[in-house]
DODREN-743038 format. One line per field, with one value per atom (N, C-alpha, C): residue number from 1; residue in one letter; chain; atom name; x, y, z. Coordinates in Angstrom, 2 decimals, m for minus. Each point is the difference from the previous one (the first is absolute). Example, Ala and Ser with C-alpha at 12.3 -4.5 7.8 and 13.67 -1.06 7.14 Angstrom:
! residues 2
tiro	c(1|1|1|2|2|2)
vofi	c(A|A|A|S|S|S)
lumro	c(A|A|A|A|A|A)
gumar	c(N|CA|C|N|CA|C)
xx	c(13.19|m0.89|0.90|m0.35|0.82|m0.77)
yy	c(m5.69|1.19|1.20|1.05|1.19|1.09)
zz	c(7.80|0.00|0.00|m0.72|0.06|0.73)
This chain:
! residues 144
tiro	c(1|1|1|2|2|2|3|3|3|4|4|4|5|5|5|6|6|6|7|7|7|8|8|8|9|9|9|10|10|10|11|11|11|12|12|12|13|13|13|14|14|14|15|15|15|16|16|16|17|17|17|18|18|18|19|19|19|20|20|20|21|21|21|22|22|22|23|23|23|24|24|24|25|25|25|26|26|26|27|27|27|28|28|28|29|29|29|30|30|30|31|31|31|32|32|32|33|33|33|34|34|34|35|35|35|36|36|36|37|37|37|38|38|38|39|39|39|40|40|40|41|41|41|42|42|42|43|43|43|44|44|44|45|45|45|46|46|46|47|47|47|48|48|48|49|49|49|50|50|50|51|51|51|52|52|52|53|53|53|54|54|54|55|55|55|56|56|56|57|57|57|58|58|58|59|59|59|60|60|60|61|61|61|62|62|62|63|63|63|64|64|64|65|65|65|66|66|66|67|67|67|68|68|68|69|69|69|70|70|70|71|71|71|72|72|72|73|73|73|74|74|74|75|75|75|76|76|76|77|77|77|78|78|78|79|79|79|80|80|80|81|81|81|82|82|82|83|83|83|84|84|84|85|85|85|86|86|86|87|87|87|88|88|88|89|89|89|90|90|90|91|91|91|92|92|92|93|93|93|94|94|94|95|95|95|96|96|96|97|97|97|98|98|98|99|99|99|100|100|100|101|101|101|102|102|102|103|103|103|104|104|104|105|105|105|106|106|106|107|107|107|108|108|108|109|109|109|110|110|110|111|111|111|112|112|112|113|113|113|114|114|114|115|115|115|116|116|116|117|117|117|118|118|118|119|119|119|120|120|120|121|121|121|122|122|122|123|123|123|124|124|124|125|125|125|126|126|126|127|127|127|128|128|128|129|129|129|130|130|130|131|131|131|132|132|132|133|133|133|134|134|134|135|135|135|136|136|136|137|137|137|138|138|138|139|139|139|140|140|140|141|141|141|142|142|142|143|143|143|144|144|144)
vofi	c(E|E|E|I|I|I|N|N|N|Q|Q|Q|K|K|K|D|D|D|F|F|F|L|L|L|G|G|G|A|A|A|M|M|M|R|R|R|K|K|K|C|C|C|Q|Q|Q|Y|Y|Y|L|L|L|M|M|M|P|P|P|K|K|K|S|S|S|G|G|G|I|I|I|V|V|V|K|K|K|S|S|S|N|N|N|T|T|T|A|A|A|Y|Y|Y|E|E|E|E|E|E|H|H|H|Y|Y|Y|I|I|I|A|A|A|E|E|E|Y|Y|Y|N|N|N|D|D|D|Y|Y|Y|S|S|S|F|F|F|I|I|I|V|V|V|R|R|R|K|K|K|I|I|I|T|T|T|R|R|R|N|N|N|P|P|P|D|D|D|V|V|V|P|P|P|Y|Y|Y|G|G|G|R|R|R|S|S|S|F|F|F|E|E|E|C|C|C|H|H|H|V|V|V|Q|Q|Q|T|T|T|V|V|V|F|F|F|T|T|T|N|N|N|L|L|L|G|G|G|C|C|C|N|N|N|Q|Q|Q|S|S|S|R|R|R|M|M|M|V|V|V|A|A|A|S|S|S|V|V|V|E|E|E|A|A|A|K|K|K|F|F|F|L|L|L|G|G|G|R|R|R|P|P|P|P|P|P|M|M|M|V|V|V|A|A|A|W|W|W|Q|Q|Q|I|I|I|R|R|R|N|N|N|G|G|G|M|M|M|Y|Y|Y|S|S|S|G|G|G|V|V|V|T|T|T|D|D|D|F|F|F|F|F|F|V|V|V|A|A|A|K|K|K|G|G|G|E|E|E|I|I|I|I|I|I|C|C|C|E|E|E|H|H|H|A|A|A|L|L|L|N|N|N|E|E|E|T|T|T|N|N|N|H|H|H|S|S|S|R|R|R|S|S|S|I|I|I|E|E|E|E|E|E|S|S|S|I|I|I|H|H|H|E|E|E|E|E|E|W|W|W|D|D|D|A|A|A|D|D|D|T|T|T|V|V|V|S|S|S)
lumro	c(A|A|A|A|A|A|A|A|A|A|A|A|A|A|A|A|A|A|A|A|A|A|A|A|A|A|A|A|A|A|A|A|A|A|A|A|A|A|A|A|A|A|A|A|A|A|A|A|A|A|A|A|A|A|A|A|A|A|A|A|A|A|A|A|A|A|A|A|A|A|A|A|A|A|A|A|A|A|A|A|A|A|A|A|A|A|A|A|A|A|A|A|A|A|A|A|A|A|A|A|A|A|A|A|A|A|A|A|A|A|A|A|A|A|A|A|A|A|A|A|A|A|A|A|A|A|A|A|A|A|A|A|A|A|A|A|A|A|A|A|A|A|A|A|A|A|A|A|A|A|A|A|A|A|A|A|A|A|A|A|A|A|A|A|A|A|A|A|A|A|A|A|A|A|A|A|A|A|A|A|A|A|A|A|A|A|A|A|A|A|A|A|A|A|A|A|A|A|A|A|A|A|A|A|A|A|A|A|A|A|A|A|A|A|A|A|A|A|A|A|A|A|A|A|A|A|A|A|A|A|A|A|A|A|A|A|A|A|A|A|A|A|A|A|A|A|A|A|A|A|A|A|A|A|A|A|A|A|A|A|A|A|A|A|A|A|A|A|A|A|A|A|A|A|A|A|A|A|A|A|A|A|A|A|A|A|A|A|A|A|A|A|A|A|A|A|A|A|A|A|A|A|A|A|A|A|A|A|A|A|A|A|A|A|A|A|A|A|A|A|A|A|A|A|A|A|A|A|A|A|A|A|A|A|A|A|A|A|A|A|A|A|A|A|A|A|A|A|A|A|A|A|A|A|A|A|A|A|A|A|A|A|A|A|A|A|A|A|A|A|A|A|A|A|A|A|A|A|A|A|A|A|A|A|A|A|A|A|A|A|A|A|A|A|A|A|A|A|A|A|A|A|A|A|A|A|A|A|A|A|A|A|A|A|A|A|A|A|A|A|A|A|A|A|A|A|A|A|A|A|A|A)
gumar	c(N|CA|C|N|CA|C|N|CA|C|N|CA|C|N|CA|C|N|CA|C|N|CA|C|N|CA|C|N|CA|C|N|CA|C|N|CA|C|N|CA|C|N|CA|C|N|CA|C|N|CA|C|N|CA|C|N|CA|C|N|CA|C|N|CA|C|N|CA|C|N|CA|C|N|CA|C|N|CA|C|N|CA|C|N|CA|C|N|CA|C|N|CA|C|N|CA|C|N|CA|C|N|CA|C|N|CA|C|N|CA|C|N|CA|C|N|CA|C|N|CA|C|N|CA|C|N|CA|C|N|CA|C|N|CA|C|N|CA|C|N|CA|C|N|CA|C|N|CA|C|N|CA|C|N|CA|C|N|CA|C|N|CA|C|N|CA|C|N|CA|C|N|CA|C|N|CA|C|N|CA|C|N|CA|C|N|CA|C|N|CA|C|N|CA|C|N|CA|C|N|CA|C|N|CA|C|N|CA|C|N|CA|C|N|CA|C|N|CA|C|N|CA|C|N|CA|C|N|CA|C|N|CA|C|N|CA|C|N|CA|C|N|CA|C|N|CA|C|N|CA|C|N|CA|C|N|CA|C|N|CA|C|N|CA|C|N|CA|C|N|CA|C|N|CA|C|N|CA|C|N|CA|C|N|CA|C|N|CA|C|N|CA|C|N|CA|C|N|CA|C|N|CA|C|N|CA|C|N|CA|C|N|CA|C|N|CA|C|N|CA|C|N|CA|C|N|CA|C|N|CA|C|N|CA|C|N|CA|C|N|CA|C|N|CA|C|N|CA|C|N|CA|C|N|CA|C|N|CA|C|N|CA|C|N|CA|C|N|CA|C|N|CA|C|N|CA|C|N|CA|C|N|CA|C|N|CA|C|N|CA|C|N|CA|C|N|CA|C|N|CA|C|N|CA|C|N|CA|C|N|CA|C|N|CA|C|N|CA|C|N|CA|C|N|CA|C|N|CA|C|N|CA|C|N|CA|C|N|CA|C|N|CA|C|N|CA|C|N|CA|C|N|CA|C|N|CA|C|N|CA|C|N|CA|C|N|CA|C|N|CA|C|N|CA|C|N|CA|C|N|CA|C|N|CA|C|N|CA|C|N|CA|C|N|CA|C|N|CA|C|N|CA|C)
xx	c(118.69|m1.41|m0.55|m1.23|m0.64|m0.73|0.26|m0.67|m1.09|m1.22|m1.13|0.26|0.74|0.27|0.83|0.72|0.80|m0.88|m1.26|m0.90|m0.52|m0.10|m0.55|0.82|m0.70|0.66|0.55|m0.09|0.47|m0.73|0.75|m0.60|0.26|m0.96|0.10|m0.48|0.77|m0.40|m0.20|m1.03|m0.24|m0.69|0.02|m0.73|m0.61|m1.13|m0.70|m0.84|m0.41|m0.79|m1.49|m0.67|m1.44|m0.66|m1.02|m0.65|m0.83|m0.27|m0.84|m1.39|m0.58|m1.37|m0.84|m1.24|m0.88|0.42|0.79|0.38|1.45|0.91|1.43|0.64|1.10|0.78|0.80|0.59|0.84|1.16|0.43|1.03|0.74|1.13|0.79|m0.37|m0.27|m0.26|1.26|0.29|1.16|m0.51|0.39|m0.49|1.13|m0.30|0.85|m0.86|0.41|m0.71|0.91|m0.57|0.81|m0.85|0.67|m0.67|0.01|m1.20|m0.13|m0.15|m0.52|m0.19|0.10|0.59|0.11|0.10|m0.93|0.04|m0.68|m0.20|m0.59|m1.46|m0.67|m1.43|m0.39|0.87|m0.36|1.24|m0.19|1.03|m0.69|0.67|m0.55|0.99|m0.53|0.80|m0.56|0.87|m0.40|0.64|m0.75|0.45|m0.30|0.95|m0.19|0.23|m0.99|0.10|m0.04|0.89|0.06|m0.15|m0.75|m0.18|0.27|1.26|0.30|m0.38|m0.24|m0.28|m1.47|m0.89|m1.43|m0.31|m1.13|m0.35|m0.07|0.63|0.11|0.78|0.67|0.69|1.10|0.56|1.04|m0.59|m1.33|m0.65|m0.62|0.09|m0.62|0.75|m0.26|0.50|m1.16|0.10|m0.99|0.64|m0.56|0.50|m0.96|0.53|m0.80|0.60|m0.86|0.43|m0.80|0.71|m0.65|0.40|m1.01|0.21|m0.43|0.91|m0.30|0.01|m1.11|m0.13|m0.24|0.72|m0.20|m1.14|m1.11|m1.16|0.02|1.00|0.07|m0.82|0.16|m0.76|0.07|1.18|0.22|m0.87|m0.26|m0.77|0.82|m0.22|0.67|m0.93|0.38|m0.79|0.96|m0.44|0.76|m0.88|0.51|m0.72|0.91|m0.54|0.79|m0.68|0.82|m0.52|0.86|m0.61|0.70|m0.26|1.00|m0.13|0.68|m0.68|0.60|0.68|1.32|0.75|0.44|m0.50|0.36|1.19|0.96|1.22|m0.22|m0.40|m0.37|m1.51|m0.41|m1.43|m0.60|m1.10|m0.61|m0.53|0.15|m0.55|m1.53|m0.61|m1.46|m0.61|0.78|m0.49|0.36|0.28|0.42|m1.03|m1.27|m1.04|0.06|0.33|0.12|1.23|1.08|1.21|m0.30|m0.64|m0.35|m0.89|m1.06|m0.94|0.68|0.85|0.72|0.95|0.66|0.94|m0.73|m1.09|m0.76|m0.56|m0.49|m0.56|1.08|1.14|1.08|0.56|0.17|0.53|m1.02|m1.28|m1.04|0.01|0.05|0.05|1.22|1.15|1.22|m0.16|m0.54|m0.09|m1.09|m1.05|m0.99|0.68|0.76|0.72|1.04|0.72|1.01|m0.65|m1.12|m0.72|m0.47|m0.47|m0.45|1.17|1.15|1.18|0.46|0.02|0.40|m0.96|m1.31|m0.98|0.19|0.26|0.19|1.19|1.11|1.19|m0.19|m0.69|m0.26|m0.87|m1.00|m0.87|0.76|0.88|0.79|0.91|0.58|0.92|m0.70|m1.22|m0.70|m0.95|m0.05|m0.85|m1.46|m0.48|m1.42|m0.78|m1.22|m0.81|m0.89|m0.02|m0.83|0.61|m0.84|0.50|0.38|0.77|0.40|m1.23|m0.98|m1.21|m0.71|m0.09|m0.64|0.75|1.32|0.81|m0.20|0.01|m0.15|m1.39|m1.05|m1.36|m0.18|0.60|m0.09|0.67|1.17|0.69|m0.83|m0.61|m0.85|m1.19|m0.61|m1.12|0.42|1.17|0.49|0.29|0.57|0.32|m1.26|m1.06|m1.20|m0.78|0.17|m0.69|0.67|1.33|0.72|0.05)
yy	c(94.27|0.19|1.18|m0.12|1.05|0.94|1.30|1.02|0.64|0.05|0.57|1.44|0.74|1.40|0.13|m1.08|0.04|0.07|m0.40|0.03|1.40|0.82|1.35|0.78|0.60|0.81|m0.78|m1.34|m0.80|0.46|0.22|0.57|m0.89|0.01|m0.72|0.93|0.10|0.80|m0.95|0.30|m0.82|0.85|m0.50|0.64|m1.10|0.32|m0.98|0.72|m0.74|0.56|m0.10|1.16|0.05|m0.20|m0.85|m0.21|1.20|0.06|1.06|m0.10|1.16|0.02|0.86|0.21|0.80|1.45|0.46|1.41|0.24|m0.90|0.24|m1.18|0.30|m1.04|m0.78|m1.11|m0.74|0.91|m0.17|0.88|m0.72|0.55|m0.58|0.63|m0.86|0.46|m0.24|0.94|m0.08|m0.03|m1.03|m0.16|m0.05|0.51|m0.13|m0.56|m1.14|m0.62|0.08|0.25|m0.08|m0.44|m0.63|m0.48|1.13|0.46|1.13|m0.46|m1.20|m0.54|m1.51|m0.60|m1.45|m0.43|m0.86|m0.56|m1.36|m0.60|m1.33|m0.04|1.13|0.02|0.59|0.80|0.62|0.50|0.29|0.73|0.89|1.09|1.00|0.18|m0.10|0.23|1.24|0.93|1.21|m0.06|0.50|m0.05|1.33|0.48|1.21|m0.41|0.30|m0.32|1.28|0.05|1.15|m0.53|0.74|m0.33|1.26|0.38|1.28|0.08|m1.15|0.03|0.13|0.01|0.18|1.50|0.41|1.43|0.47|1.10|0.60|m0.88|m1.04|m0.97|0.57|1.12|0.61|0.86|0.12|0.88|m0.75|m1.35|m0.75|m1.29|m0.53|m1.29|m0.77|m1.28|m0.86|m0.54|0.34|m0.46|m1.06|m1.18|m1.11|m0.49|m0.26|m0.58|m1.28|m1.07|m1.28|m0.44|m0.29|m0.46|m1.46|m0.85|m1.42|m0.22|m0.52|m0.20|m1.46|m0.53|m1.36|0.01|m0.67|m0.04|m1.23|m0.85|m1.22|m1.11|m1.21|m1.16|m0.13|0.17|m0.10|0.95|1.17|1.01|1.28|0.73|1.28|0.95|1.25|1.02|0.86|0.33|0.90|1.22|1.18|1.25|0.88|0.46|0.83|1.35|1.02|1.34|0.61|0.93|0.63|1.49|0.76|1.45|0.48|0.85|0.66|1.26|0.04|1.16|0.83|1.22|0.88|0.85|0.09|0.75|1.40|0.89|1.34|0.07|0.92|0.22|m1.14|m0.62|m1.10|0.48|m0.81|0.38|m0.04|0.57|0.04|m1.41|m0.96|m1.38|m0.83|0.66|m0.70|m1.04|0.31|m0.95|m1.27|0.12|m1.18|m0.83|0.70|m0.69|m0.76|0.67|m0.65|m1.22|0.18|m1.10|m1.20|0.26|m1.08|m0.70|0.80|m0.54|m0.88|0.51|m0.75|m1.29|0.08|m1.17|m1.07|0.42|m0.94|m0.63|0.80|m0.52|m0.95|0.34|m0.88|m1.34|0.01|m1.25|m0.83|0.67|m0.70|m0.69|0.70|m0.58|m1.06|0.10|m1.09|m1.26|0.13|m1.15|m0.53|0.89|m0.41|m0.75|0.49|m0.68|m1.38|m0.13|m1.29|m0.99|0.47|m0.88|m0.42|0.93|m0.34|m1.04|0.21|m0.97|m1.36|0.01|m1.26|m0.77|0.68|m0.67|m0.41|0.81|m0.37|m1.24|m0.07|m1.16|m1.24|0.13|m1.14|m0.49|0.91|m0.36|m0.75|0.39|m0.61|m1.10|m0.29|m1.06|0.15|1.24|0.22|m0.36|m0.44|m0.36|1.14|1.11|1.13|0.69|0.58|0.72|1.42|0.65|1.39|0.89|m0.26|0.84|m0.08|m1.19|m0.15|0.80|m0.08|0.72|1.50|0.49|1.44|0.45|m0.78|0.39|m0.02|m0.99|m0.05|1.22|0.39|1.16|1.26|0.14|1.17|0.00|m1.17|m0.08|0.40|m0.47|0.32|1.49|0.61|1.42|0.87|m0.41|0.82|m0.12|m1.12|m0.18|0.81|0.04|0.68|1.48)
zz	c(113.19|0.33|m0.80|m0.45|m0.78|0.94|m0.16|0.80|m0.84|0.55|m0.74|m0.43|0.80|m0.34|m1.27|m0.36|m1.22|m1.25|0.11|m1.15|m0.29|1.03|m0.18|m1.02|m0.91|m1.02|m1.17|0.05|m1.13|m1.26|m1.08|m1.21|m1.20|m0.89|m1.27|m1.10|m1.06|m1.16|m1.17|m0.79|m1.19|m1.07|m1.19|m1.10|m0.84|m0.62|m0.81|m1.05|m1.00|m1.08|0.35|0.03|0.21|m1.36|m0.08|m1.29|m0.43|m1.27|m0.56|0.63|0.31|0.52|m0.94|0.35|m0.82|m0.09|0.97|0.07|m0.44|0.38|m0.27|m0.73|m0.69|m0.67|1.04|m0.41|0.93|0.43|1.24|0.55|1.12|0.39|1.07|1.33|0.98|1.36|0.84|0.89|0.88|1.43|0.75|1.37|1.01|1.18|1.17|1.12|0.55|1.11|1.22|1.15|1.21|1.18|0.96|1.20|1.02|0.35|0.92|1.44|0.22|1.36|m0.08|1.02|0.05|1.45|0.42|1.35|0.00|1.17|0.08|m0.45|0.00|m0.25|m1.36|m0.58|m1.27|m0.73|m1.26|m0.74|m1.02|m0.33|m0.92|m1.15|m1.21|m1.20|m0.68|m0.33|m0.73|m1.39|m0.96|m1.39|m0.68|m0.77|m0.81|m1.45|m0.84|m1.43|m0.81|m0.99|m0.91|m1.43|m0.81|m1.42|m0.82|m0.17|m0.65|m1.48|m0.65|m1.44|m0.34|1.00|m0.28|0.02|m0.60|0.07|1.45|0.29|1.34|0.98|m0.50|0.85|0.87|m0.39|0.84|1.10|0.03|0.99|1.16|0.02|1.10|0.29|1.20|0.44|0.63|m0.02|0.66|1.27|1.16|1.29|0.54|0.27|0.51|1.31|0.97|1.27|0.22|0.33|0.27|1.40|0.82|1.37|0.09|0.42|0.22|1.51|0.53|1.44|0.30|0.98|0.47|1.00|m0.32|0.88|0.91|m0.14|0.79|m0.63|0.50|m0.48|m1.52|m0.56|m1.45|m0.80|0.54|m0.71|m0.10|m1.07|m0.18|m0.73|m0.01|m0.70|m0.81|m1.21|m0.86|m0.26|0.31|m0.25|m0.85|m1.12|m0.91|m0.18|m0.14|m0.28|m1.11|m0.73|m1.12|0.04|m0.43|m0.09|m1.27|m0.72|m1.15|0.53|m0.09|0.49|m1.21|m0.06|m1.10|0.39|m0.90|0.22|m0.55|0.86|m0.45|m0.19|m0.83|m0.22|m0.83|0.48|m0.76|m1.36|m1.02|m1.31|0.01|m1.02|m0.07|m0.07|m0.46|m0.10|1.23|1.12|1.22|0.44|m0.14|0.42|m0.84|m1.28|m0.85|0.40|0.33|0.44|1.29|0.97|1.27|m0.22|m0.79|m0.23|m0.66|m0.99|m0.65|0.95|0.83|0.97|1.02|0.56|1.01|m0.58|m1.22|m0.65|m0.24|m0.52|m0.25|1.26|1.04|1.26|0.65|m0.08|0.55|m0.72|m1.32|m0.76|0.40|0.17|0.38|1.35|0.99|1.33|0.12|m0.78|m0.04|m0.53|m1.09|m0.56|0.99|0.67|0.98|1.15|0.49|1.08|m0.42|m1.24|m0.49|m0.06|m0.46|m0.09|1.40|0.94|1.37|0.57|m0.19|0.50|m0.66|m1.29|m0.72|0.56|0.22|0.53|1.45|0.78|1.40|0.06|m0.87|m0.02|m0.45|m0.98|m0.45|1.11|0.77|1.07|1.12|0.31|1.13|m0.43|m1.32|m0.55|0.38|0.01|0.24|m1.25|0.17|m1.15|m0.47|0.76|m0.41|m1.21|m0.83|m1.17|0.38|m0.86|0.22|0.10|m0.87|0.01|1.34|0.59|1.30|1.06|m0.03|0.98|m0.11|m1.24|m0.21|0.43|m0.36|0.37|1.52|0.68|1.46|0.61|m0.54|0.54|m0.20|m1.21|m0.25|0.97|0.21|0.93|1.40|0.44|1.35|0.12|m1.05|0.04|0.01|m0.70|m0.03|1.30|0.72|1.27|1.10|m0.02|1.09|m0.15)
């Protein structure tokens, strides 16, 4: 039998090549993912990313937390947050590092949400498009 508590603390390490951007050359990113919470209603994944080969890369880490919540009736919610953690005194360009980090993480989670919606729609054979689903969710969030 599988015990949910066995999932807590499960860790995965990976590395991948980040493409060249307007500010930095291509570089290797190093990630550590771990499950911080797991139960019948939600789970939380935390991720720490390091890019030591970019300018000031040894002075900061990107900390991301993603919470997946079961809302019932085949509905779920994904909430992600990001923090730029500086190791020691932040460099003078810290605001640029933060802005780039927030922008990149936001783009990633928008794409991730779209893929999840696409697969969920394929699984349930709904005829609504991804755009309709996303717009309805935005409308519901702005009303509440």
